[in-house]
C-alpha positions as CSV (number, residue, x, y, z in Angstrom):
1,M,-0.1,0.1,0.0
2,K,1.1,3.5,-0.8
3,E,0.5,6.7,1.1
4,T,1.7,10.3,1.2
5,V,3.5,11.4,4.6
6,V,4.9,14.5,5.8
7,F,8.1,14.7,8.0
8,H,9.5,17.3,9.7
9,G,13.0,18.0,8.4
10,T,16.3,20.4,8.5
11,V,17.9,21.7,5.4
12,V,21.6,22.2,6.1
13,G,24.3,23.6,4.1
14,E,25.9,26.6,2.4
15,G,26.3,28.1,5.8
16,H,22.3,27.8,6.4
17,R,20.3,25.7,8.7
18,V,16.6,25.9,8.5
19,D,13.5,23.7,9.1
20,C,11.2,22.4,6.8
21,K,8.4,19.9,5.9
22,V,9.4,17.1,3.6
23,R,6.7,15.1,1.7
24,A,7.3,11.4,1.0
25,T,5.7,8.1,-0.2
26,K,5.5,5.5,2.2
27,T,5.1,1.9,0.8
28,T,4.2,-1.1,2.9
29,I,3.7,-4.8,1.9
30,D,0.3,-5.5,2.9
31,L,1.3,-9.6,2.7
32,D,4.1,-9.1,5.4
33,P,2.9,-6.8,8.3
34,D,6.1,-7.3,10.0
35,A,8.5,-5.7,7.1
36,P,9.4,-2.0,7.8
37,P,7.8,0.6,5.3
38,E,10.1,2.0,2.5
39,F,10.0,5.8,2.0
40,S,10.7,7.4,-1.6
41,D,10.1,10.3,-3.7
42,Y,11.2,12.9,-1.0
43,Q,10.0,16.4,-1.9
44,I,11.0,19.7,0.2
45,M,7.8,21.7,0.6
46,D,8.3,25.5,0.0
47,S,8.3,27.7,2.8
48,A,9.4,31.3,3.4
49,A,12.6,29.8,4.9
50,T,13.4,27.4,2.1
51,V,12.6,30.0,-0.8
52,R,15.4,32.3,0.4
53,L,18.2,29.6,0.5
54,P,21.0,30.3,-2.1
55,D,21.8,27.6,-4.9
56,G,24.3,25.1,-3.5
57,D,24.9,21.5,-2.0
58,Y,22.8,20.6,0.9
59,Q,21.5,17.8,3.2
60,V,18.3,17.2,4.3
61,L,18.0,15.6,7.9
62,V,14.5,13.8,7.7
63,N,13.1,10.5,9.2
64,A,16.5,9.7,10.8
65,E,18.2,10.0,7.4
66,K,20.8,12.1,5.9
67,L,19.7,13.1,2.2
68,R,22.0,14.8,-0.2
69,C,20.5,17.2,-2.5
70,K,21.4,20.5,-4.8
71,L,19.7,23.5,-5.1
72,N,19.5,25.0,-8.4
73,R,17.4,27.7,-9.6
74,G,15.0,27.5,-6.5
75,R,14.4,23.5,-7.1
76,F,15.9,20.8,-4.8
77,L,17.4,18.0,-6.9
78,W,18.2,14.7,-5.0
79,R,21.3,13.1,-5.4
80,L,22.1,9.5,-4.9
């Protein structure tokens, strides 16, 4: 089963640290209730703090993970 969830996160980098909300897709396997959920399709939700960030390299601390991303022309691009 898939559902959209929202987490509180923190964007860190380029001398900035701002709180944010991150939307993600949570996937659970109906046949195995003991299997941990998987999260994918992370998106940082725009806020007054995030739209003022300069382009550059960032980390997003969310859901006990550190995700790397790049901000380019106001858009967060996820790095693998």
